[in-house]
N, C-alpha and C positions, 0 to 999 in steps of 0.2 A: 608399428601398428600392432596392437595386442590381438591375440587369437582367442584367448579365453574371455568370456563375458565379464565385464567389470562389475563389482558391487556398486550400488547406487552412490553411496558416500564417496567411494573412490573416484567414480566418474565425475561427480560434482567437484571434488577437491582438485582433480586434475584440470578441469575447465577453469575453476577459479584461479588456479595458479598461472594459467595462460592469459587471463583477462587483463587488459590494460585500457583505461579510459582514453579513447582517442578523439573525443569530441571536444571542440573548443567552447568558448563562452560567448555570450551575447547579452545585451541589456533587455530587460522585460519590465513593462509597467506592472506595478503591484496588482492592479485589477485584472491583469492578463496572465498572472504567474501561477495560477492554480495548476498543480500537477507537474510543474517544472522542477528541475533538480538544481538546488542551490550550489553555486560554484565554490563559495568560501564561507567560513564562519561569519556569523553576524553577531557583533558585540554591542551591548546596550550603551547608548550615549545619554540616556535620560533615565531618571528614576520614575517608576510607575508604582503607585500614584506619584505625581511630581511634588505633592505637598500633603500634609495631614488633611484629611477631609472627613466629612460626616458619613457614617454608614446608613443613616436614616433621617427622616424628618424629626426635628426636635429642638433642643435648646443647648447651646454650648455654654459651659460654665467652668470656673475653676473648681476642682473637686472639693477643695477645702470649704467651699460655700454651700455644700450639701445641707439640706434641711432649712435653708433660709428662704425668706421672701425677697425676690430680686426684681429690679426693674429691667425691662427690655430696652437695651440701649441701641441695638441695630438689628437689621434683618439682612440675611445673606442668602442668595440663591446660587446654584451651581453656575459657574462662570463669572460670578462677582468677585471683586477684590476687597476683603474685609479690612476695616480699620482695627488698630489695636483695641482690645477690649477694655472698657472702663472698669476699674476695680469695683467689686461688690455689685456687679450687674451681670446680666446674661444676654446671649445673642440668639435670636430666633433664626434658625438656619434649616436648610433642606438637603436632602440626600445628594451627596457629591460636592456640596459647598465646602470651600476651604475653611478650616478652623481659624478664628481670629487669634492673633498673638495674645497671650495672657489667659487662654482657656486650655484645658487639658482633657475634657470629657464631654460627652453628649448624652443628654437625658431624653429618651423618646417622648414625643409629645403626649402620648396617652398616659405617661407616668407623672406628669406635672399637674398642678392645680392652677387653672387660669383664674386669677382673682378679678382682673379687669383687662382692658386691652393694652395695659402698660406694665402689669406686674404678674408674676407667677410664683407659686410656692414649689420648690423642688424637693424631692424626697431625700431622705438620709441614705447613707451607704453607697454613695456614688464613688467609684474608684477611678483613678487616673487611667486614661486610655480607653475608657468604656465607650463602645460604639464609635470608635475612631479608626479609620483606615490610615495607617502610618505611612509616611513618605517612604517609598522604596520597598514596601511590604511585598509587592509582587515582583518587581524587577529593580535591581540596583545597577547604577552605572558600572560598566566593566563586566557584567555578567555575559556569558555566552548564551545568546538566545536560541540559536539554531546552529548546529555544525554543518560545515560544507558536506555535500552529499545527501542532504535531507531532501526528500520529495515534498513539495509544499502542499499542505492541506488548508482548508478554509480557516481553521483556528490559527494556523501558523501565519497566515496573511493578516489576521486580526492582530496578532502579537506584534508583527513587524510594523503594521500601521500605527500602533501605539507609540512607536519610536519616531513617527513622522516620515517613514520611508515611502517614497512614491515610485522608486525604481530599484530593481534588483539585478545583480549579475547572476545569470543562470547558465547551465549547460545547454549547448545546442541539442536539439532533439536527435536521438540516435536514428539514423536512416537504415531501415531493414528492407531487404528484397525478399519477397515471399514467392516461392516457386512451387507449383504443384506438378508432379510428373505422372504421366500415364496416357496411353492412347485412348483409354476408355472415358476420359474426363470431358465433360461439356460444362460450359458456364450456365448457370441459371438464367433464364430469359432468352436463351439462344435457340429456341425452338424445341420441338418434342424430341424425345430420345429414340434413337434407333436401337435395335437389338444389340446387347453387349455394352451399351454406354450407360454411364451414370453421371449425375450432376456433381460438380466439384463442391463438396461440403467443407473440405478442409480450409480452403482459402478464407471464406468469411469468418470462420471460427478462429483461425490463427491471426488474421489481420485485426479483428476487433479486439482480441486479447492484447496484442502488441500495442495497439493505440491506447487501450486502457492503461497500459504500463507507461505511457508517455512517449512512445516511439512514433516515428513517421514512416509509413510504408512507402518506400520510394519506387518499388516495382512490384507488380502482382500479375503473374501470368501462368499459363499452362504450357508445359513443354512435352512433346511426344517422346515415346520410348525410342530415341535415336541418339547414339553417342555423339555424333557430330553436332546435332541440334542442341544437345545438353551442354556441350562444351561452349558453344557460342552464347547460349543464354547465361551461363555462369560467368563468362567474360563480361557480358553486359551488366549483370548484377553486381559484379565486383567493381565496376567502373562508377556505379551510381549509388553505392551503399557502404555502410560501415559493417554490416553483418548480413549474411545470406542464410535464410532458413528455407529448406526444401522439405517437402513431404513426399514420401514414396521413393522407390528406386534404391532403397538402402538394405534390401534383404539379399537373398542368395539366388534368386531366379535369373533366367536368361535376360529378362528385361530390366533387371535391377542394375542400372548402369552408373550409379552415383560414385561408387568406389573407383571404377575405371576412369571416370571423368576427373575425379580429384587426383588420382595418381598422375594424370597427364598435366593438370594445371597447378598442382600444389603438393599437398601431402595429407595423409590420413593420420591423425593422432590415435584414435581408437574407434572401434565399432563394436556394437553389441553390448548391452547392459543386462545384468541378471535381475530384471524386473518383469512383471506381468501385469498389464500389457505393456509393450514397449521395447522388447528385446532388440530389434534391428535399428539401433540408433547409431548415428555416425557423427564424429566431430573431427574437423580438419580445416584446411585452408585451400582456397581457390584464388589464384592471382594475389596472394598475400592477404586476402580478406578472410576472416573466420567464417566457417560454414558449419551449420548444424543441420544434419540430415535426420529428419523425423520419420518414423514409420508411416506407411501409407494409410493403414486402417485408421479411421477418424478417432476412435477412443484412444488408441495407442499414441497417435500424434498429439492429442490434447494433453494426455497424462504426462508424456515426456516433456512437452513444452513447459508445463507447470513445475514438474519435479526436478528436471535436469537443466533445462535451458534458462529458467527464470533467474537464478543467482548470477549466471554469466551475463545475461542482458543487463541486470542491475549494475554490475561493475563496469560494463562498457559505457553505460549512461553516466558514470561518475557517482553512482549511488552506493550506499552501504547495503550489502545484501540483507534482505529481510527473510528470516526463516518462516516457513508456512505455519499458520496458527493450527494448533492441535486441540482436540476435545476428546476426553475420555467418555466412552459410552458403553452400555451393556449390549452385547450381541443378541439380536433377535433372530439369529440363524446359527447353523452349525456347518462346519466343513469336515470332510471325512478323510481327505488325502493330503499329507504334507507335500509341499512343492519345493523345487530346487531353485526357485526365484522368489524374490520379495514381491508379494502380490498386493495389488490395490483394487479392492472391490467397490463397485458403485453401490451406495446405500442411501436410504432416506432416513433422516434423523427425526424421531418423534419424541416430543416432550414427555417427561414423566408425569405421574398423577399429581404431584405437588411440586412446589418451587425447589425443594431440596432433593427431589428424585432425579437421578441421572437420566439422560435421554437414552433411547433404545435405537440401535442401528438395524434397519430392516433391508435385507438384500434385494436388489432389483433382480427380477426372475431370469433375465438373460444377460450373462456376463461376457458375451462374445465381444472381441475388440472391434468388430465391424458394426455393432449395434449402437448407432449414435443416440438413439432414444434413451438408452440407459444413462447417458450423461445428462440429457435434458430433463429426465424424470428424477434424477438424484440430486442431493445437495451436499454430499461428502464422499470422500474416499476412505475406506476402512483398510488399515494396514495389517497384513498377515505376514509375519517374519518367515524367513526361509526355514523349512524343516518343521513347521508347527501346524497345528490345526486349531480351529476355533470351536469351542463348545457354547451352546446356547446359554445366555446369561453371563458369560465371562466378560471381563473388562477388555475392551479393545481400544486402540488409538485410532481416531478418525481425523481427517483433514478436511474441514469445511471448504467447499469450493469457492465460496465468496471471500475466503481469506486470501485467495490468490489474485484478487482483482486489483490490487494496488501494489 
């Protein structure tokens, strides 16, 4: 167990090095596979388009016939099978229709002169391949469509449907036990608060984030500040989950019992990270199941879940880790004192005066790690490196919060 707080990148690297995908695979219908993690590479078995077809409504011709008056020998709609084209004639066809053999170009209908219902005059200058979607232009047989470890998005499902796939092999959902520690916690809806109690805000925030990442919350409960009770809950959590995430109990107070419980049931790999908010972060194992101990303060818990835990969760799911999206902005605030931890400030991004103007990051007025409203009211985290200050108008790196939702 390390005693000195780790730098953020070091903590993430150590967790990534310890992550092994332990979830098996299962079949999923294509219509139900959104958000699931693909188990293996998907290779194309069909060309897309499967044949040369028209990019618009018009007339298919042999390009060498440009400038001529041509009889219309057939009409072809999308889904029709065309006959070979009669020489010195044209084919009336519609968007998506296969090109008849013997033609190599499409002339848009607005560019031809319709002489009668059986003849058209086509313009000069028609080139081979004009307005033609070539077979395999999008996908060729043998192409890797999606690598294993991809989390499936709507466009991915459309791509796989174009190959005729109705069922996919995906990773089983990662089961995560979410534990909130503290004598003061009460669940919302369980009556009014007595003096000294607070509602458990961490649980819905953490559970909904994990579910948005494609996890299954297998256990969600509060445990009191009692070492024996915490040990029993951790045993139960290890028995029904692939990962345990606990909030609270990871600091240095008399009621912060997570380290003692982990020492009894497994091991601690490290605790404390040099970030603000979020210093009292723990990583270890309970009953051979990985455990992430988040700080109890809601902002700290949420920030460390996004910045530290997310890559680890991705790997346990069989996913390739996705780095958070960053956006450079101008600081609409200034800081006066350099810190000894990497700091993440809650900010609101406001668009510039024009499309080419950078956004401006405006600081939420209260940056306390216990002020949950600062997260709800903000849309990004502004990064302030160790030992630096921010001057108003300076460029700063921000991490939009919606970039962590997938």
